[in-house]
C-alpha positions in Angstrom: 26.3 -10.6 -22.4 27.6 -7.1 -22.1 29.0 -6.1 -18.7 26.9 -2.9 -19.1 23.7 -4.8 -18.4 22.3 -6.1 -15.1 23.4 -9.7 -14.3 19.8 -11.1 -14.1 19.7 -11.0 -17.9 22.4 -13.7 -18.0 21.6 -15.7 -14.9 21.2 -19.3 -15.8 18.5 -21.2 -13.9 16.6 -18.0 -12.9 13.0 -18.8 -12.7 11.4 -15.9 -10.8 12.4 -12.3 -11.1 10.6 -9.7 -9.0 10.8 -5.9 -9.3 9.8 -4.0 -6.2 10.1 -0.6 -4.5 8.2 2.6 -3.7 5.3 3.5 -5.9 6.1 5.8 -8.9 9.7 4.8 -9.3 9.2 2.8 -12.5 8.8 -0.8 -11.3 6.2 -1.5 -14.0 8.5 -0.1 -16.7 11.5 -2.0 -15.5 9.6 -5.3 -15.2 7.9 -5.0 -18.6 11.1 -3.9 -20.4 13.0 -6.7 -18.7 10.5 -9.3 -19.8 10.6 -8.0 -23.4 14.4 -8.0 -23.4 14.7 -11.5 -21.9 12.1 -13.0 -24.3 14.0 -11.4 -27.2 17.3 -12.9 -26.0 15.9 -16.4 -25.7 13.1 -16.7 -28.3 13.0 -20.5 -27.8 11.9 -20.2 -24.2 8.5 -19.4 -22.8 8.2 -16.3 -20.6 5.5 -14.8 -18.3 5.1 -11.2 -17.2 2.8 -10.9 -14.1 1.5 -8.0 -12.1 0.4 -8.5 -8.5 -0.3 -4.8 -7.9 -4.0 -4.3 -7.2 -3.7 -1.2 -9.4 -2.4 -2.9 -12.5 -0.3 -0.9 -15.0 1.4 -3.5 -17.2 -1.1 -3.3 -20.1 -1.0 0.5 -19.8 2.7 0.3 -20.2 2.4 -1.8 -23.3 0.0 0.9 -24.7 -2.2 -1.7 -26.4 0.6 -3.5 -28.2 0.7 -7.3 -28.3 3.8 -8.8 -26.7 6.0 -11.3 -28.7 4.6 -14.8 -29.1 6.9 -16.3 -26.5 5.8 -13.8 -23.8 2.5 -14.0 -22.0 1.2 -11.1 -19.9 -1.1 -11.6 -16.9 -2.5 -9.0 -14.6 -3.6 -11.3 -11.8 -7.1 -11.0 -10.5 -6.5 -12.2 -6.9 -10.2 -12.1 -6.2 -10.7 -14.7 -8.9 -8.2 -17.1 -7.3 -9.9 -16.6 -3.9 -13.3 -17.4 -5.5 -11.9 -20.5 -7.1 -10.4 -21.5 -3.7 -13.8 -21.1 -2.0 -15.6 -23.0 -4.7 -13.1 -25.9 -4.6 -12.5 -26.1 -0.9 -15.7 -24.6 0.7 -17.2 -28.1 1.5 -14.0 -29.3 3.0 -13.7 -26.2 5.3 -17.3 -26.6 6.4 -16.6 -30.3 7.2 -13.5 -29.3 9.3 -15.6 -26.8 11.1 -18.4 -29.4 11.9 -16.0 -31.8 13.7 -14.0 -29.3 15.7 -15.7 -27.8 18.8 -18.9 -27.0 20.7 -19.4 -24.2 18.2 -21.5 -25.5 15.3 -20.3 -25.6 11.7 -22.2 -22.4 10.9 -20.4 -20.4 13.5 -16.9 -21.5 12.4 -17.6 -21.6 8.7 -18.5 -17.9 8.9 -15.2 -17.0 10.5 -13.3 -19.2 8.0 -15.0 -17.5 5.1 -14.5 -14.0 6.4 -10.8 -14.6 7.1 -10.1 -15.4 3.5 -10.1 -11.9 1.9 -6.6 -10.7 2.1 -5.3 -14.2 1.6 -6.4 -13.8 -2.1 -3.0 -12.4 -3.2 -1.2 -15.2 -1.4 -3.4 -17.7 -3.2 -2.3 -16.0 -6.4 1.3 -16.2 -5.3 0.8 -19.9 -4.6 -0.2 -20.2 -8.3 3.0 -18.5 -9.4 5.0 -20.9 -7.2 3.2 -23.9 -8.7 4.0 -22.6 -12.2 7.7 -22.3 -11.3 7.8 -25.8 -9.8 6.0 -27.2 -12.8 8.5 -25.5 -15.2 5.5 -24.1 -17.1 7.6 -21.1 -18.0 11.3 -20.6 -18.4 11.1 -17.5 -16.2 8.3 -15.5 -14.6 8.9 -11.7 -14.2 6.7 -10.1 -11.5 5.7 -6.4 -11.2 5.0 -6.1 -7.5 2.8 -3.6 -5.6 4.4 -0.6 -3.9 6.6 -1.3 -0.9 4.0 -1.2 1.9 1.7 -3.6 0.1 4.6 -5.9 -0.9 5.7 -6.1 2.7 2.2 -7.2 3.7 2.3 -9.8 0.9 5.7 -11.1 2.1 4.2 -11.5 5.6 1.2 -13.5 4.3 3.0 -16.9 4.7 3.0 -16.3 8.5 -0.7 -15.4 8.4 -1.7 -18.4 6.4 0.5 -20.5 8.7 -1.6 -19.3 11.6 -4.8 -19.9 9.6 -3.7 -23.5 8.9 -2.8 -23.9 12.6 -6.4 -23.0 13.4 -7.7 -25.6 11.0 -5.4 -28.2 12.6 -6.8 -27.2 16.0 -10.3 -27.8 14.7 -9.3 -31.3 13.5 -7.6 -32.2 16.8 -10.7 -33.5 18.5 -11.7 -35.4 15.3 -8.3 -37.1 15.2 -8.5 -38.0 18.8 -12.0 -39.6 18.4 -10.8 -41.6 15.4 -7.8 -43.0 17.3 -10.0 -43.8 20.4 -12.9 -45.5 18.6 -11.6 -46.9 15.3 -7.9 -47.2 16.2 -7.2 -45.4 12.9 -4.3 -42.8 13.0 -3.7 -42.6 9.2 -4.4 -39.3 7.6 -7.9 -39.0 6.2 -9.1 -36.5 3.5 -9.4 -33.7 6.0 -5.8 -34.2 7.1 -4.7 -34.4 3.5 -6.3 -31.0 2.8 -4.1 -29.4 5.5 -1.0 -31.3 4.4 -1.6 -30.0 0.8 -1.7 -26.4 1.8 1.2 -26.7 4.2 3.2 -28.1 1.3 2.2 -25.1 -0.9 3.3 -22.8 1.9 6.7 -24.5 2.3 7.2 -24.6 -1.5 6.5 -20.9 -1.8 8.9 -20.0 1.1 11.7 -22.2 -0.4 11.3 -20.6 -3.8 11.4 -17.0 -2.4 14.6 -17.7 -0.5 16.5 -19.7 -3.3 19.1 -17.3 -4.9 19.6 -19.8 -7.7 16.0 -19.5 -8.8 14.8 -16.2 -7.5 16.0 -12.6 -7.6 14.4 -9.5 -6.1 15.4 -6.3 -7.9 15.1 -3.1 -5.9 13.9 -0.1 -8.0 14.1 3.5 -6.7 14.7 7.1 -7.7 17.4 9.3 -6.1 15.1 11.4 -3.9 15.0 11.3 -0.1 11.6 9.6 0.5 12.3 6.9 -2.1 15.7 6.2 -0.6 14.3 6.0 2.9 11.6 3.5 1.7 14.1 1.5 -0.3 16.4 1.0 2.6 13.4 -0.1 4.8 12.4 -2.6 2.1 15.9 -3.9 1.7 16.1 -4.6 5.5 12.8 -6.4 5.4 14.0 -8.6 2.5 17.2 -9.3 4.2 15.4 -10.4 7.4 13.2 -12.7 5.3 16.3 -14.1 3.6 15.2 -13.1 0.1 18.0 -12.8 -2.5 18.6 -9.2 -3.5 21.6 -8.5 -5.8 20.6 -5.7 -8.1 19.5 -2.1 -7.5 18.0 0.2 -10.2 18.2 3.9 -9.7 15.8 5.3 -12.2 15.1 8.7 -13.8 18.5 10.3 -13.2 19.4 13.7 -14.6 22.6 14.0 -16.6 25.1 16.9 -16.1 24.5 19.5 -18.7 24.6 23.3 -19.3 21.0 23.5 -18.0 21.1 24.9 -14.4 18.0 22.9 -13.4 19.3 19.6 -14.8 22.8 20.2 -13.3 21.4 21.0 -9.9 19.2 17.9 -10.0 22.1 15.7 -10.9 24.2 17.0 -8.0 21.3 16.5 -5.5 20.7 13.0 -6.9 24.3 11.9 -6.4 24.1 12.8 -2.7 21.1 10.5 -2.4 22.8 7.7 -4.3 25.7 7.8 -1.9 23.3 7.8 1.1 21.5 4.8 -0.5 24.6 2.7 -1.1 26.0 3.5 2.3 22.8 2.4 4.0 22.3 -0.9 2.1 23.2 -3.9 4.3 23.4 -6.3 1.4 25.9 -5.9 -1.5 24.0 -4.8 -4.6 25.1 -4.0 -8.2 23.8 -0.5 -8.6 22.5 0.6 -12.0 21.4 4.1 -13.1 18.9 4.9 -15.8 18.7 8.4 -17.1 15.5 10.4 -17.2 14.0 10.2 -20.7 12.2 12.9 -22.5 9.5 10.7 -23.8 7.3 8.5 -21.6 8.4 4.9 -21.8 5.3 3.2 -23.2 4.8 0.8 -26.1 7.0 -1.9 -27.5 9.6 0.3 -29.2 10.5 2.5 -26.2 10.3 -0.5 -23.7 12.5 -2.6 -25.9 15.2 0.0 -25.8 14.8 1.0 -22.2 17.7 -1.1 -20.8 20.1 0.4 -23.4 20.1 3.4 -21.1 21.4 1.4 -18.1 24.8 2.4 -16.8 26.6 1.5 -13.5 25.2 4.1 -11.0 27.7 7.0 -10.5 29.5 6.5 -7.2 31.6 9.6 -7.1 30.5 13.2 -6.5 29.4 15.1 -9.6 30.4 18.7 -10.1 28.6 21.4 -8.2 25.5 22.9 -9.6 25.9 25.9 -11.9 24.7 29.3 -10.7 21.1 30.2 -11.2 19.7 26.8 -10.1 16.2 25.6 -10.3 13.3 28.0 -9.7 11.6 28.3 -6.3 8.6 26.0 -5.8 5.9 27.1 -8.3 2.3 26.2 -8.7 -0.1 26.9 -11.6 -3.9 27.4 -10.8 -3.4 27.4 -7.1 -5.9 25.2 -5.2 -9.0 26.6 -3.5 -8.6 26.2 0.3 -10.9 23.6 2.0 -14.1 24.8 3.7 -13.7 25.6 7.3 -16.4 22.9 8.0 -14.2 20.1 6.6 -13.1 17.7 9.3 -11.3 15.0 7.2 -8.9 15.4 4.2 -7.5 12.3 2.5 -4.5 12.9 0.2 -4.3 9.9 -2.2 -2.9 8.7 -5.4 -0.4 6.4 -7.1 2.8 5.7 -5.2 5.7 8.1 -5.8 3.6 11.1 -6.8 4.3 13.2 -3.8 1.3 12.5 -1.5 3.3 12.7 1.7 4.8 16.1 0.7 1.4 17.5 -0.2 -0.2 16.0 2.9 2.4 17.6 5.1 2.3 21.0 3.3 -1.5 21.0 3.5 -1.5 20.2 7.2 1.1 22.9 8.0 -0.7 25.5 6.0 -4.1 24.7 7.6 -2.6 24.8 11.1 -1.0 28.2 10.5 -4.1 29.7 9.0 -6.5 28.2 11.5 -4.8 28.9 14.8 -8.0 28.1 16.7 -8.2 24.6 15.2 -6.2 21.5 16.3 -4.9 19.7 13.3 -3.8 16.0 13.3 -1.6 14.8 10.4 -1.5 11.0 10.3 -0.5 8.1 8.1 -1.8 4.5 7.8 0.5 3.6 4.9 2.5 0.5 5.9 5.6 2.3 4.5 5.4 5.5 6.6 7.2 8.6 5.3 6.1 11.4 7.5 9.2 11.4 9.6 11.5 11.9 6.6 9.3 14.7 5.2 8.8 16.5 8.4 12.4 15.9 9.5 11.1 14.9 12.9 10.7 11.6 14.8 7.1 10.7 14.2 5.7 7.4 15.7 2.5 5.8 16.9 2.0 8.4 19.6 0.8 11.9 18.8 3.8 14.2 18.4 3.3 18.0 18.7 5.2 19.8 15.9 4.0 23.3 16.9 1.0 24.7 18.7 -2.0 23.6 16.6 -0.3 20.8 14.6 0.2 17.2 15.8 1.5 14.2 13.7 1.4 10.4 14.1 2.2 7.3 12.1 -0.4 4.8 13.3 1.1 1.3 14.1 -1.7 -0.9 12.7 -0.1 -4.1 13.9 0.2 -2.8 17.5 -3.5 -1.7 17.5 -4.5 -5.2 16.5 -2.2 -6.8 19.1 -4.0 -4.8 21.8 -7.3 -6.3 20.7 -5.8 -9.8 20.7 -4.5 -9.3 24.2 -7.9 -8.2 25.5 -9.4 -11.3 23.8 -6.8 -13.6 25.4 -7.3 -12.1 28.9 -11.1 -12.4 28.7 -10.9 -15.9 27.2 -8.6 -17.1 30.0 -11.0 -15.9 32.7 -13.9 -17.5 30.9 -12.1 -20.9 30.5 -11.1 -20.9 34.2 -14.7 -20.2 35.3 -16.2 -23.1 33.2 -13.4 -25.7 33.4 -15.0 -27.4 36.4 -18.2 -28.1 34.6 -17.0 -28.9 31.0 -14.2 -30.7 29.3 -12.9 -28.0 27.0 -9.5 -29.4 26.2 -9.9 -29.1 22.4 -12.4 -26.2 22.4 -9.8 -24.2 24.4 -7.3 -24.4 21.5 -9.8 -23.5 18.9 -11.1 -20.5 20.9 -7.6 -19.3 21.5 -7.0 -19.3 17.8 -10.2 -17.5 16.8 -8.4 -14.2 16.4 -6.1 -15.8 13.9 -9.1 -16.0 11.6 -9.6 -12.2 11.7 -9.7 -10.8 8.1 -6.3 -9.4 7.0 -6.7 -5.6 6.9 -8.6 -5.5 10.2 -5.6 -4.0 11.8 -5.5 -1.0 9.4 -9.2 -0.4 9.8 -8.8 -0.4 13.5 -6.0 2.1 13.2 -8.2 4.3 10.9 -11.2 4.1 13.4 -8.9 5.5 16.1 -9.6 8.9 14.4 -13.2 8.5 15.5 -12.0 8.1 19.1 -10.1 11.4 18.7 -13.3 13.0 17.3 -15.5 11.6 20.1 -13.1 13.0 22.8 -12.9 16.3 20.9 -9.1 15.9 20.8 -8.7 17.4 17.3 -10.8 19.5 14.9 -9.2 18.6 11.5 -7.5 15.4 10.2 -5.2 15.2 7.2 -4.5 11.6 6.1 -1.4 10.7 4.1 -2.9 7.6 2.3 -1.3 4.4 1.1 -0.9 4.0 -2.7 -4.1 3.7 -4.8 -4.5 0.0 -5.0 -3.9 -0.4 -1.3 -6.2 2.5 -0.4 -9.1 1.3 -2.5 -8.9 -2.0 -0.8 -8.7 -0.4 2.6 -11.8 1.8 1.9 -13.8 -1.2 0.8 -12.8 -3.3 3.9 -15.3 -1.7 6.3 -18.1 -3.8 4.7 -16.1 -7.0 5.3 -15.0 -6.0 8.9 -18.6 -5.2 9.7 -19.6 -8.8 8.7 -16.8 -10.1 10.9 -18.0 -8.0 13.9 -21.6 -9.3 13.3 -20.3 -12.9 13.3 -18.8 -12.3 16.8 -21.9 -10.5 18.1 -24.1 -13.4 16.8 -21.8 -15.8 18.6 -22.1 -13.9 21.9 -25.9 -13.9 21.6 -26.2 -17.6 20.6 -24.0 -18.7 23.5 -24.7 -15.9 26.0 -25.1 -18.4 28.9 -21.7 -20.0 28.1 -19.4 -17.7 26.3 -18.8 -14.5 28.3 -16.0 -12.1 27.2 -17.2 -8.7 28.5 -14.1 -6.6 28.0 -13.5 -8.0 24.5 -17.2 -7.5 23.6 -17.0 -3.9 24.7 -13.9 -3.4 22.5 -15.9 -4.8 19.5 -18.8 -2.6 20.2 -16.5 0.4 20.2 -14.9 -0.7 16.9 -18.4 -1.2 15.4 -19.5 2.2 16.5 -16.4 3.9 15.2 -16.6 2.1 11.9 -20.1 3.3 11.4 -19.1 6.9 12.2 -16.1 6.6 9.8 -18.2 5.4 6.9 -20.7 8.2 7.5 -17.9 10.8 7.7 -16.2 9.6 4.5 -19.5 9.8 2.6 -20.4 13.3 3.8 -19.0 15.8 1.3 -19.5 18.7 3.8 -17.2 17.0 6.3 -14.8 14.9 4.2 -12.9 15.3 0.9 -10.3 13.3 -1.0 -7.6 15.2 -2.8 -6.2 13.1 -5.7 -2.5 13.5 -6.4 -1.1 12.4 -9.8 1.8 13.0 -12.1 1.7 13.9 -15.9 2.0 10.5 -17.4 -0.6 8.4 -19.3 -0.2 5.5 -16.8 -0.8 7.8 -13.9 -3.9 9.2 -15.6 -5.4 5.7 -15.9 -4.7 5.0 -12.2 -6.2 8.3 -11.2 -9.3 7.4 -13.1 -9.5 4.1 -11.2 -9.2 6.0 -7.9 -11.9 8.5 -8.8 -14.3 5.7 -10.0 -13.8 3.9 -6.7 -14.5 7.0 -4.7 -17.6 7.7 -6.7 -18.7 4.1 -6.0 -18.2 4.7 -2.3 -19.8 8.1 -2.3 -16.7 10.0 -1.5 -16.1 13.6 -2.7 -13.0 14.3 -4.9 -13.1 18.0 -5.7 -9.4 18.5 -6.5 -6.6 16.9 -8.5 -3.0 17.9 -7.9 -0.9 17.2 -11.0 2.5 17.1 -9.4 6.1 16.9 -10.6 5.5 19.0 -13.7 8.7 20.1 -15.5 9.2 23.9 -15.1 9.9 26.1 -18.2 13.5 25.6 -19.3 15.7 26.1 -22.3 17.4 22.7 -22.5 16.2 20.0 -24.9 15.3 17.6 -22.1 13.3 20.1 -20.2 11.5 21.4 -23.3 10.5 17.9 -24.5 9.4 16.8 -21.0 7.3 20.0 -20.6 5.7 19.6 -24.1 4.7 15.9 -23.3 3.4 16.8 -19.8 1.2 19.6 -21.0 -0.5 17.3 -23.4 -1.2 14.8 -20.5 -2.4 17.7 -18.4 -4.9 18.5 -21.0 -6.1 14.9 -21.0 -6.5 15.2 -17.2 -8.6 18.3 -17.7 -10.8 16.6 -20.3 -11.3 13.4 -18.2 -12.1 15.4 -15.0 -13.8 18.6 -16.2 -15.8 19.1 -13.0 -12.7 18.9 -10.7 -10.3 21.7 -10.0 -6.8 20.9 -11.3 -3.7 22.4 -9.8 -0.3 22.0 -11.5 2.7 21.7 -9.2 6.2 22.0 -10.7 9.1 19.6 -10.0 11.5 21.1 -7.5 14.3 20.2 -5.0 13.4 18.3 -1.9 10.7 19.9 0.3 11.3 18.8 3.9 11.2 20.3 7.3 8.5 22.7 8.6 10.0 25.9 7.2 10.1 24.6 3.6 6.7 22.9 3.9 5.1 26.1 5.2 6.6 28.1 2.3 5.4 25.4 -0.2 1.9 25.4 1.4 1.6 29.2 0.9 2.2 28.7 -2.8 0.0 25.6 -3.0 -3.3 27.2 -1.9 -5.1 30.4 -2.7 -4.5 33.1 0.0 -8.2 33.3 1.0 -8.3 31.0 4.0 -8.5 33.7 6.6 -11.1 35.6 4.6 -13.2 32.4 4.5 -12.8 32.1 8.2 -14.2 35.6 8.7 -16.9 35.0 6.1 -18.0 31.7 7.7 -18.0 33.3 11.2 -20.1 36.1 9.9 -22.5 33.7 8.2 -22.8 31.5 11.4 -23.5 34.7 13.4 -26.3 35.7 11.0 -27.7 32.2 11.2 -27.7 32.2 15.0 -29.5 35.6 15.0 -32.0 34.2 12.6 -32.6 31.1 14.8 -33.0 33.1 17.9 -35.4 35.4 16.1 
């Protein structure tokens, strides 16, 4: 094996190879190209390429071509694995619920059922683990979801551990009664069910931490937000003891006579040095040049790794005079109506959502000095701090008069709710302990919150906006969304969370003379009220809009279509598409070829979304800090916002006079 190739191509005994990183950095391309190269190097072995990203792109990457015979491709439908789990194990769960507590089986079964969504991806990962253990394939290559979603997946073993602990608590009374009356302490079928899933959990955790069998490959691009997110992901992987030995820095410019390419290469080298200095684990760093043609289809994918070179670790020459053009926009976006309260900026990972969110918020705050604007993020992998060049956290941070920013800590919001539940439950148990023996019921009740649906924390964080609205704290909200797959799932969660809230309310009504948790009940009523308001707000096109952000590639086009379809299904308005990171006009061969290809894709966007405004935004140097963001925001939107303010004010005045008349 050539030394000019990453080591995982020649690692004997490797059974699981995962590619992960920020969205939009080329994970799918790297994973698909790696699977094709490995299957070609070992035609006698069986290979599997799997996508765990809710917004799958592997088949788009293959562009309709069939892979070689020894390589299977699977875009995992996690919901299917969840449905199969329910069908196979539903009766067992209901039986466990029936033997556990003074709550009847209907009560507990409902909570067990509602807690399963979100565990669907872990069930799918258990399946991958089982395939590895059974040697079904020589090696499985995994295209993971963007960083934030991957981090949640890696935390799932802890969640399912809590879930299994709750099931064991439900079985405790059953085991005690068996020992007391039948003197039988051997595990029965209910115990064996728990043992089986604990074994699956331990097997998956062992696999993910075994460097002889598993490798996690970090994929990034040499730009500040990607570097920031890659370092955060690497620290999380190190904490979870997952083996990381390779780093891919994708889409690098080469030094040339082109001022734009030369300036980009110089800037990228600074980011590579920052990345390598920040990594806490030794990684072999590989660079892959930016290619003029989109890497799709068997031919270009098969040759992708031929462009891999050890990442440059020394400064490149300074950029030549006459560097890249100032930030430029084609078909500037129409400003939002002054009546809009909620703007979501969403799209595939790595397309520039955070930059556009920040620029939009800064522009609106400057043009609407009488409005109070809140810029916030619920993405598990927050990026606002890096883009704004300010310390942004879970508390509102004033950037300047009229603009505040915050990165909502979803986990902390959920911990507050759990704490309120624990406090109320302790008071309740103390008040009834004299009249009832609740030894086993206490344990079950204490673990009820461990059966909350995964994703509840993020919904709670999102509904905090409704509290701000109710208190009239802010007038306009700009949301920097998580990547497409994660966002779609988040927007669909309110229906599930609503069912979970109903289950608790039904429980309180059914046992109103026994189960009294007043503070916690009030918290749930507040969440329910805010959830209803949030759903109404998102479905009101006069008050809420989603701006879709994409890049000029075929794969991004398909993912944008999925996002728009999901929004249509949920009744959300999507009036605008930003096509970001377009190549500006240039004389060099690379710039010319990129621009030609991208303009063809832009035309496909126009044809697919003819009723939506399309704004083209050129690729440019890093936009960070309030000064640059404000300048960019001026170029991003048409200069008619103040005129609209005056026109709306005049119209409202006319309406008021008409009403009084």
